[in-house]
C-alpha positions as CSV (number, residue, x, y, z in Angstrom):
1,M,45.3,5.0,106.8
2,T,46.8,5.9,103.4
3,I,50.2,4.4,102.5
4,P,52.4,6.3,100.0
5,F,53.9,4.2,97.3
6,E,56.5,5.3,94.8
7,P,57.3,2.5,92.4
8,R,60.3,2.5,90.2
9,L,59.9,2.8,86.4
10,I,60.5,-0.9,85.9
11,D,57.8,-1.7,88.5
12,R,55.3,0.4,86.5
13,H,56.2,-1.1,83.2
14,F,55.9,-4.6,84.6
15,A,52.5,-3.8,86.1
16,D,51.3,-2.5,82.8
17,F,52.6,-5.6,81.0
18,I,50.7,-7.9,83.3
19,A,47.6,-5.9,83.2
20,R,47.6,-5.9,79.4
21,H,48.0,-9.6,79.2
22,S,45.4,-10.2,81.9
23,G,42.8,-8.4,79.9
24,A,42.4,-6.1,82.9
25,M,44.2,-2.9,82.0
26,E,41.4,-0.8,83.7
27,H,41.9,-2.5,87.0
28,D,44.1,-0.2,89.1
29,A,44.1,-2.7,91.9
30,L,45.8,-5.3,89.7
31,R,48.4,-2.8,88.5
32,L,49.1,-1.7,92.1
33,V,49.5,-5.3,93.4
34,V,51.9,-6.2,90.5
35,A,53.9,-3.0,90.9
36,R,54.2,-3.8,94.7
37,L,55.4,-7.3,93.9
38,S,58.0,-6.0,91.5
39,A,59.2,-3.4,94.0
40,A,59.2,-6.0,96.8
41,V,61.7,-8.2,94.8
42,G,63.8,-5.1,94.3
43,E,63.8,-4.6,98.1
44,G,65.1,-8.2,98.8
45,H,61.8,-10.0,99.2
46,T,61.1,-13.1,97.1
47,C,57.3,-12.6,97.1
48,L,54.4,-10.3,98.1
49,D,52.3,-11.5,101.0
50,L,48.8,-10.4,100.1
51,H,47.8,-10.4,103.8
52,E,50.2,-7.4,104.3
53,C,48.5,-5.3,101.6
54,A,44.8,-6.4,101.3
55,G,42.2,-4.0,102.4
56,L,44.7,-1.1,102.5
57,A,44.7,2.2,100.5
58,F,47.7,3.3,98.6
59,E,48.6,6.7,97.2
60,W,50.5,6.3,93.9
61,E,50.6,7.8,90.5
62,G,48.7,10.9,91.8
63,C,45.7,8.9,92.8
64,L,44.3,6.8,95.6
65,T,43.8,3.0,95.1
66,E,42.2,0.8,97.7
67,L,42.7,-2.9,97.6
68,P,39.9,-5.3,98.3
69,S,39.8,-7.8,101.2
70,F,42.3,-10.7,101.1
71,R,39.6,-13.2,100.1
72,E,38.4,-11.1,97.2
73,L,41.9,-10.1,96.1
74,Y,43.0,-13.8,96.2
75,R,40.0,-14.9,94.2
76,H,40.4,-12.2,91.6
77,L,44.1,-12.9,91.1
78,K,43.5,-16.7,90.9
79,S,41.2,-16.2,88.0
80,L,43.6,-14.2,85.9
81,P,45.3,-15.9,82.8
82,T,48.7,-14.5,83.9
83,V,48.6,-16.3,87.3
84,A,49.7,-20.0,87.2
85,S,47.5,-22.9,88.1
86,A,48.6,-26.6,88.6
87,G,51.1,-27.6,85.9
88,E,51.3,-24.2,84.2
89,R,54.1,-21.8,83.6
90,K,53.0,-18.2,83.7
91,P,54.5,-14.9,84.8
92,L,53.0,-15.0,88.3
93,V,52.4,-17.7,90.9
94,L,49.9,-17.4,93.8
95,D,50.3,-20.1,96.4
96,D,47.8,-21.4,99.0
97,A,49.2,-19.1,101.8
98,G,48.5,-16.0,99.7
99,R,52.0,-15.3,98.6
100,L,52.3,-13.8,95.1
101,Y,55.5,-14.6,93.2
102,L,57.3,-13.9,90.0
103,Y,57.5,-17.3,88.4
104,R,61.2,-17.6,88.5
105,Y,61.5,-16.8,92.2
106,W,58.8,-19.4,93.0
107,R,60.8,-21.9,91.0
108,Y,64.0,-21.0,92.8
109,E,62.4,-21.6,96.2
110,Q,60.9,-24.9,95.1
111,E,64.1,-26.2,93.6
112,L,66.3,-25.1,96.5
113,A,63.9,-26.6,99.1
114,R,63.6,-29.9,97.2
115,M,67.4,-30.3,96.8
116,V,68.1,-29.3,100.4
117,L,65.5,-31.7,101.8
118,D,66.7,-34.5,99.5
119,M,70.3,-34.0,100.7
120,A,69.3,-33.8,104.4
121,A,67.2,-37.0,104.1
122,D,70.0,-39.0,102.5
123,D,71.1,-41.6,105.1
124,G,73.4,-43.4,102.7
125,V,76.7,-41.9,103.8
126,V,79.1,-44.6,104.9
127,V,81.2,-43.7,107.9
128,D,84.0,-45.7,109.7
129,E,82.9,-44.8,113.2
130,G,86.1,-46.1,114.8
131,L,88.3,-43.9,112.6
132,L,86.0,-40.9,113.0
133,G,86.0,-41.3,116.8
134,E,89.8,-41.4,116.9
135,G,90.0,-38.5,114.5
136,L,87.7,-36.3,116.6
137,Q,89.8,-36.9,119.7
138,R,93.0,-36.2,117.9
139,L,92.0,-33.1,116.0
140,F,89.8,-31.3,118.6
141,A,91.3,-30.0,121.8
142,E,89.2,-29.8,124.9
143,N,87.5,-26.4,124.3
144,R,84.1,-27.0,125.7
145,D,81.6,-24.2,125.7
146,D,80.0,-22.8,128.9
147,D,77.4,-25.6,129.0
148,G,80.0,-28.3,128.8
149,E,79.4,-29.2,125.2
150,D,82.2,-29.1,122.5
151,F,80.1,-27.7,119.6
152,Q,83.0,-27.7,117.2
153,K,83.4,-31.5,117.7
154,I,79.7,-32.0,117.4
155,A,79.6,-30.0,114.2
156,A,82.5,-32.0,112.7
157,S,80.8,-35.3,113.5
158,L,77.5,-34.1,112.0
159,V,79.2,-33.0,108.7
160,V,80.9,-36.3,108.3
161,H,77.6,-38.1,108.6
162,K,75.5,-35.7,106.5
163,R,75.3,-34.7,102.8
164,F,73.9,-31.4,103.9
165,A,75.0,-29.4,106.9
166,V,75.0,-25.8,108.2
167,I,77.6,-24.5,110.7
168,C,76.5,-21.1,112.1
169,G,78.2,-18.8,114.6
170,A,79.2,-15.3,115.3
171,P,82.6,-14.0,114.2
172,G,85.3,-15.5,116.4
173,T,83.4,-18.8,117.2
174,G,85.8,-20.9,115.2
175,K,83.9,-21.8,112.0
176,T,87.0,-21.8,109.8
177,S,89.2,-23.8,112.3
178,T,86.4,-26.3,112.6
179,V,86.1,-26.6,108.8
180,V,89.7,-27.3,108.2
181,K,89.5,-30.2,110.7
182,I,86.4,-31.4,109.0
183,L,88.2,-31.5,105.7
184,A,90.9,-33.7,107.3
185,L,88.3,-36.0,108.8
186,L,86.6,-36.4,105.4
187,Q,89.8,-37.1,103.6
188,E,90.7,-39.7,106.2
189,Q,87.4,-41.4,105.7
190,A,87.9,-41.3,101.9
191,Q,91.5,-42.8,102.3
192,A,90.0,-45.7,104.4
193,Q,87.5,-46.6,101.7
194,A,88.3,-49.5,99.3
195,Q,89.3,-47.3,96.4
196,G,91.2,-44.8,98.5
197,R,90.4,-41.9,96.2
198,P,90.5,-38.5,97.9
199,L,87.3,-36.4,97.8
200,R,87.3,-33.6,95.4
201,I,86.3,-30.6,97.5
202,A,85.6,-27.0,96.3
203,L,85.9,-24.1,98.7
204,A,83.9,-21.0,97.8
205,A,82.7,-17.6,99.1
206,P,80.4,-14.9,97.7
207,T,83.1,-12.2,97.2
208,G,86.8,-12.2,96.4
209,K,87.5,-10.5,99.7
210,A,85.8,-13.3,101.6
211,A,87.5,-15.9,99.5
212,A,90.9,-14.4,100.2
213,R,90.3,-14.3,104.0
214,L,89.1,-17.9,104.0
215,K,92.2,-19.0,102.0
216,H,94.5,-17.2,104.4
217,S,93.0,-18.7,107.4
218,L,93.0,-22.2,106.0
219,T,96.6,-21.9,105.0
220,L,97.7,-20.9,108.6
221,L,95.5,-23.7,110.2
222,Q,96.5,-26.5,107.8
223,E,100.1,-26.7,108.8
224,R,99.1,-27.3,112.5
225,L,96.7,-30.1,111.8
226,A,97.2,-33.3,113.7
227,T,97.0,-35.5,110.7
228,S,99.4,-37.1,108.2
229,D,101.2,-35.2,105.4
230,A,99.3,-37.4,102.9
231,I,96.0,-36.1,104.3
232,K,97.2,-32.5,104.4
233,S,98.3,-32.8,100.7
234,V,94.7,-33.5,99.6
235,I,93.0,-30.7,101.6
236,P,92.2,-28.0,99.0
237,Q,94.5,-25.1,98.9
238,E,92.4,-22.7,96.7
239,V,89.3,-20.8,97.5
240,T,87.2,-19.3,94.7
241,T,84.3,-16.9,94.4
242,L,80.9,-18.6,94.0
243,H,80.4,-17.0,90.6
244,R,83.8,-18.4,89.3
245,L,83.0,-21.8,90.7
246,L,79.7,-21.9,88.7
247,G,81.4,-20.5,85.7
248,S,80.0,-17.1,85.2
249,V,79.6,-16.2,81.5
250,T,80.6,-12.6,80.7
251,G,77.5,-10.5,79.7
252,S,75.1,-13.2,80.8
253,V,73.2,-14.2,83.9
254,R,73.8,-17.8,83.1
255,F,76.5,-20.1,84.3
256,R,78.5,-22.9,82.6
257,H,77.6,-25.3,85.4
258,S,74.0,-26.3,85.9
259,A,71.8,-29.4,86.1
260,L,72.9,-30.1,82.6
261,N,76.6,-29.6,83.2
262,Q,77.1,-30.4,86.9
263,L,80.1,-29.5,89.0
264,P,82.8,-32.2,89.2
265,F,83.2,-32.0,93.0
266,D,82.2,-34.4,95.7
267,M,81.7,-31.6,98.2
268,V,81.2,-27.8,98.1
269,V,82.0,-25.7,101.2
270,L,80.4,-22.2,101.0
271,D,81.6,-19.6,103.4
272,E,79.7,-16.4,104.3
273,A,76.4,-18.1,103.2
274,S,74.3,-15.2,104.6
275,M,75.4,-13.1,101.7
276,V,74.2,-15.5,99.0
277,S,70.8,-14.6,97.3
278,L,68.0,-17.1,96.6
279,P,68.7,-17.3,92.8
280,L,72.4,-17.9,93.3
281,M,71.9,-20.5,96.0
282,A,69.4,-22.3,93.8
283,K,71.8,-22.4,90.9
284,L,74.5,-23.8,93.2
285,V,72.4,-26.7,94.5
286,T,71.1,-27.6,91.1
287,A,74.6,-27.8,89.8
288,L,75.8,-30.3,92.4
289,K,76.2,-33.8,91.0
290,P,74.3,-36.8,92.6
291,A,75.5,-37.7,96.1
292,A,77.6,-34.5,96.4
293,R,77.8,-32.9,99.8
294,L,77.1,-29.2,100.6
295,L,78.3,-27.4,103.8
296,L,77.2,-23.9,104.4
297,L,79.1,-21.6,106.9
298,G,77.8,-18.3,108.1
299,D,76.3,-16.0,110.7
300,R,72.5,-16.2,110.6
301,D,72.2,-12.9,112.4
302,Q,74.1,-10.8,109.8
303,L,72.5,-8.8,107.0
304,A,71.0,-10.9,104.3
305,S,72.0,-10.7,100.7
306,V,71.7,-7.5,98.8
307,E,69.5,-9.3,96.3
308,A,66.3,-11.2,96.9
309,G,66.1,-13.8,99.7
310,A,67.4,-14.6,103.1
311,V,68.4,-18.2,102.5
312,L,70.7,-18.9,105.4
313,G,68.2,-17.4,107.8
314,D,65.3,-19.3,106.3
315,I,67.2,-22.6,106.5
316,C,68.2,-22.0,110.1
317,S,64.7,-20.9,111.1
318,S,63.3,-24.1,109.5
319,A,65.8,-26.2,111.4
320,D,64.6,-24.4,114.6
321,A,60.9,-24.8,113.9
322,S,60.7,-28.5,114.8
323,A,63.0,-31.0,116.5
324,S,61.6,-33.6,114.2
325,S,62.2,-31.8,110.9
326,L,64.7,-33.0,108.5
327,L,66.9,-30.0,108.9
328,A,66.9,-30.1,112.7
329,G,69.7,-32.6,112.5
330,S,71.7,-30.6,109.9
331,L,72.4,-27.5,111.9
332,V,75.0,-26.8,114.6
333,E,75.5,-23.3,116.0
334,L,78.9,-22.6,117.5
335,Q,78.6,-20.8,120.9
336,K,82.0,-20.1,122.4
337,N,83.8,-17.0,121.1
338,Y,87.6,-17.3,120.9
339,R,88.1,-13.8,119.5
340,F,86.6,-11.8,122.4
341,A,87.2,-12.2,126.2
342,A,84.2,-13.2,128.2
343,D,83.9,-9.5,129.5
344,S,84.4,-8.0,126.0
345,T,82.1,-5.0,125.5
346,I,82.0,-5.6,121.7
347,A,80.8,-9.1,122.3
348,A,78.3,-8.0,124.9
349,L,77.0,-5.2,122.6
350,S,76.6,-7.5,119.7
351,R,74.6,-9.9,121.8
352,A,72.3,-7.2,123.2
353,V,71.7,-5.8,119.7
354,N,71.0,-9.3,118.4
355,L,68.4,-9.9,121.0
356,G,66.7,-6.6,120.5
357,Q,67.6,-5.3,124.0
358,S,68.1,-1.6,123.3
359,S,68.4,-0.6,127.0
360,S,71.0,-3.2,127.7
361,A,72.9,-2.1,124.6
362,L,72.8,1.6,125.5
363,A,74.1,0.8,129.0
364,L,77.2,-0.8,127.6
365,F,78.6,2.4,125.9
366,G,81.5,4.0,127.7
367,E,82.4,7.7,127.9
368,E,86.2,7.2,127.8
369,R,87.8,7.7,124.5
370,D,89.6,4.3,124.9
371,A,86.4,2.4,125.7
372,G,85.6,-0.6,123.6
373,V,82.2,0.7,122.5
374,V,81.3,4.4,122.3
375,L,78.1,6.2,121.2
376,C,78.6,9.8,120.2
377,P,76.1,12.4,119.0
378,L,76.0,12.7,115.2
379,P,77.6,16.0,114.2
380,S,75.6,18.5,112.2
381,P,76.6,18.8,108.5
382,D,78.5,22.0,109.1
383,K,80.4,20.3,112.0
384,L,81.0,17.0,110.3
385,K,84.4,17.8,108.8
386,Q,85.8,19.1,112.1
387,S,84.5,16.0,114.0
388,L,85.9,13.6,111.4
389,S,89.3,15.2,111.2
390,R,90.7,13.5,114.4
391,V,89.3,10.1,113.5
392,V,90.4,10.3,109.8
393,I,94.0,11.4,110.6
394,E,94.3,8.8,113.3
395,G,92.9,6.0,111.2
396,Y,94.3,6.7,107.7
397,R,97.4,8.9,107.9
398,S,99.7,5.9,108.5
399,C,98.7,4.4,105.2
400,F,100.2,7.3,103.3
401,E,103.4,7.0,105.3
402,A,103.9,3.3,104.3
403,L,106.9,2.6,102.2
404,T,105.4,-0.3,100.3
405,P,102.0,-1.2,98.9
406,G,101.8,-4.3,101.1
407,E,102.5,-2.2,104.2
408,A,99.9,0.3,103.1
409,L,97.2,-2.4,102.6
410,E,98.0,-3.9,105.9
411,R,97.6,-0.6,107.7
412,F,94.4,0.2,105.8
413,E,92.8,-3.0,107.2
414,R,93.2,-1.7,110.7
415,F,90.4,0.9,110.5
416,R,87.3,1.5,108.5
417,I,84.4,4.0,108.3
418,L,81.1,2.2,107.8
419,C,77.9,4.0,106.7
420,A,74.3,2.8,106.8
421,L,73.5,4.8,103.6
422,R,75.2,5.1,100.2
423,E,74.3,8.6,99.2
424,G,74.0,11.9,101.0
425,V,76.1,13.9,103.5
426,Y,76.2,10.9,106.0
427,G,76.5,8.3,103.2
428,V,79.5,6.7,101.6
429,T,79.8,9.2,98.8
430,G,79.7,12.2,101.1
431,I,82.0,10.8,103.7
432,N,84.6,9.6,101.2
433,A,84.7,13.2,99.7
434,L,85.1,14.7,103.2
435,V,87.9,12.2,104.1
436,E,89.8,13.2,100.9
437,T,89.3,16.9,101.9
438,I,90.7,16.3,105.4
439,L,93.7,14.3,104.1
440,H,94.4,16.9,101.5
441,A,94.5,19.6,104.2
442,E,97.1,17.4,106.0
443,G,99.2,17.4,102.8
444,V,99.1,13.6,102.3
445,L,97.1,13.5,99.0
446,D,95.9,15.6,96.2
447,P,92.3,14.7,95.2
448,A,92.8,16.5,91.9
449,L,94.9,13.6,90.9
450,R,92.6,10.6,90.2
451,W,95.2,8.0,90.9
452,Y,96.9,9.6,93.9
453,R,99.3,7.5,95.9
454,G,97.6,5.7,98.7
455,R,94.1,5.9,97.2
456,P,92.1,2.8,98.5
457,L,89.8,1.2,95.9
458,L,86.9,-1.1,96.3
459,V,86.0,-3.3,93.2
460,T,82.2,-3.3,92.7
461,A,81.8,-5.7,89.8
462,N,83.4,-9.1,88.9
463,D,86.0,-9.1,86.1
464,Y,87.0,-12.7,85.5
465,P,89.7,-12.1,82.9
466,M,91.4,-9.8,85.3
467,Q,90.7,-12.0,88.3
468,L,89.2,-9.1,90.1
469,F,86.0,-9.6,92.1
470,N,83.3,-7.6,93.8
471,G,84.5,-6.7,97.2
472,D,88.3,-6.8,96.5
473,I,90.3,-4.0,98.1
474,G,93.3,-2.5,96.3
475,M,95.7,0.4,96.9
476,V,97.2,2.8,94.4
477,F,100.9,2.9,94.7
478,P,104.0,3.4,92.6
479,D,105.4,0.2,91.2
480,T,109.2,0.2,91.7
481,A,109.5,-2.9,89.5
482,Q,108.1,-0.8,86.6
483,G,110.1,2.4,87.2
484,G,107.6,3.9,89.5
485,A,104.6,3.6,87.2
486,T,101.2,4.0,88.9
487,R,99.5,0.7,89.7
488,V,96.7,-0.6,91.9
489,F,98.0,-3.4,94.1
490,F,95.7,-6.2,95.2
491,P,96.4,-9.1,97.6
492,A,97.2,-12.2,95.5
493,S,96.1,-15.8,96.2
494,D,99.7,-16.9,97.1
495,G,99.9,-14.2,99.9
496,G,101.8,-11.7,97.8
497,L,100.6,-8.8,95.7
498,R,99.5,-8.3,92.1
499,A,99.8,-5.0,90.3
500,V,97.0,-3.9,87.9
501,A,97.2,-0.9,85.6
502,P,94.5,1.6,86.7
503,E,93.0,1.9,83.2
504,R,92.3,-1.9,83.2
505,L,90.1,-1.7,86.3
506,V,86.5,-2.7,86.2
507,Q,83.9,-0.7,88.2
508,H,85.4,0.6,91.4
509,E,85.0,3.4,94.0
510,T,87.1,5.0,96.7
511,A,87.0,3.0,100.0
512,F,87.8,5.1,103.0
513,A,84.1,4.7,103.8
514,M,82.0,1.8,102.7
515,T,78.4,0.5,103.4
516,V,77.8,-2.0,106.1
517,H,76.7,-4.4,103.4
518,K,80.0,-4.1,101.6
519,S,81.9,-4.7,104.8
520,Q,80.6,-8.2,105.2
521,G,83.4,-10.8,105.2
522,S,85.9,-8.2,106.6
523,E,87.5,-7.5,109.9
524,F,89.1,-4.4,111.3
525,D,90.8,-3.4,114.5
526,R,88.6,-0.3,114.8
527,V,85.3,0.7,113.2
528,L,83.4,4.0,113.0
529,L,79.7,3.5,112.2
530,I,77.8,6.6,111.0
531,L,74.1,6.5,111.4
532,P,71.9,9.0,109.5
533,P,69.9,11.7,111.4
534,R,66.5,10.4,110.3
535,D,65.1,7.0,111.0
536,S,64.7,4.6,108.2
537,D,63.6,1.0,107.5
538,L,67.2,0.4,106.4
539,L,68.4,0.8,110.0
540,S,67.9,-2.5,111.6
541,R,69.4,-4.7,114.3
542,E,71.0,-6.8,111.5
543,L,72.8,-3.7,110.2
544,L,74.0,-2.8,113.6
545,Y,75.1,-6.3,114.5
546,T,77.0,-6.7,111.2
547,A,78.8,-3.4,111.7
548,I,79.7,-4.0,115.3
549,T,81.0,-7.5,114.6
550,R,83.4,-6.2,112.0
551,A,85.6,-4.8,114.8
552,R,88.1,-6.6,116.9
553,H,89.0,-4.0,119.5
554,R,86.8,-0.8,119.3
555,V,83.5,0.4,117.9
556,E,82.6,4.1,117.7
557,I,79.0,4.8,116.6
558,W,77.8,8.3,115.7
559,G,74.1,8.7,116.1
560,S,71.3,9.5,118.6
561,E,70.3,7.2,121.4
562,G,66.7,7.2,120.0
563,G,67.9,6.3,116.5
564,F,70.1,3.6,117.8
565,S,67.3,2.2,120.0
566,A,64.9,2.2,117.0
567,A,67.3,0.3,114.9
568,V,67.9,-2.3,117.6
569,K,64.2,-2.9,117.9
570,R,63.6,-3.2,114.1
571,K,64.2,-6.7,112.9
572,T,64.3,-7.2,109.2
573,Q,61.7,-9.5,107.9
574,R,61.8,-10.6,104.2
575,A,58.7,-12.1,102.6
576,S,59.6,-15.6,101.6
577,G,58.0,-19.1,101.3
578,L,61.3,-20.9,101.6
579,Q,61.0,-21.6,105.4
580,D,57.5,-23.1,104.9
581,A,58.8,-25.2,101.9
582,L,61.7,-26.5,104.0
583,T,59.4,-27.2,107.0
584,V,56.4,-28.8,105.4
585,G,57.8,-29.9,102.1
586,V,57.8,-28.4,98.6
587,S,54.6,-27.7,96.8
588,S,53.5,-29.9,93.9
589,R,52.1,-27.0,92.0
590,P,52.0,-25.1,89.8
């Protein structure tokens, strides 16, 4: 079988560079392997597993190249001067399992695994068990899961005892409410210590949107905590983006905080950890000071980061691999869902998708318009506008009838169109254009005006001077405090709004429709998910699960039963050596 391969320009250039410095420019096989490694990193893998490509034929650059057997390919690569051996630092690394890496990604995996294992193995945490027991009883109500266990209480006890911990769970399982109680328990422990100094705790999330949601939830929960006012006063109030926490330097991939300038915190709590890439997670753990704690929160079944790595999934899989592993005692998965009723079709659909049970998932879709989950045929391109009109007017018209920007933003968060693809008729760009056309016909906006009243905007790049972050949602609205001047209003950290002049915005796009990836960290009352007509490797159970769990009350999916079933059966696998490194220990080479 011949496999077509269309590398990017950067993949070709990198392959040529390695071939030149390997003294093997004439070896098409080497160029092919390196180009595939570069392309794999661009697709989210951290390495190229030679077992997956050895012995296969690839059509690329107008010719056919057949790779040798695994043993021959491994031996040839190992002999090259560009491939690292023990103690060396070279562009490529080939490990004993046959995984080929770019050096920096191998180093990221090794550093992250070593730091995580060191934290997990640290048994030097001092705990006042009597105080902890009393605090657990006081802070946690009797909310046992179906099997009689109170996993929130178990998670809290684990975090107090550990320097490294992971709390996983689907949306609605109480991760945030558990964390605010954990923070109270930790500060109570610190208060009881001889010095009585409160812990310095940083709360972070990958995006500004996720950070704002965490802050809002913590603020609501904190007041109701069954603890003293003194303890409440030392629970952190602010949540920052991970980039801001590390001190992102404008125009650079470096951060101010690193192993040479470590973070000043005793503990870092990172929400939505599934969205964090391998390089960023490695930079976080190496910036922690000695004896600092790290708590990761997230949903292991959601889409992994857009960039390389599936860190949260690899950590959880390593913890699952062996009951005797160091990480087995660092993970708690919350089970009981407090958002959905036991008979919720959204919850049932998300479970069936997550388990890869396509028949069970299809059986849950209702035919009534008010059903919790609905699967409708995908309209043809010429019928798409007509089909969208009802949904768009019902979902977005009220935003343009709002009298204030705050009211418009609140209404906008009730509904969202999610797309699997970015480009094309059924992608974000095509759907956003259609939505504007539909609303223009309704007389509520004029797309000829760039900054029309009610235009929703999604920030797509971090701008630290402006305090705008990738994932932030804003709304164009007249500013009555400035004589009706056009401004873009964003939720502020204090619960209010902040107005930004449109010309000062960083990269942004219209946000009636957004990709499923961009929706992570958000919640809406209703969701419309549009699947493309042709099957694609991008359509996976993780994508479906992420989209479905964005909705509180209703999910409508446009696509075929066959396409939906294929996506349910397709589980995303990212090539990585992190799970092995966490399970069997880090490598001593190169």
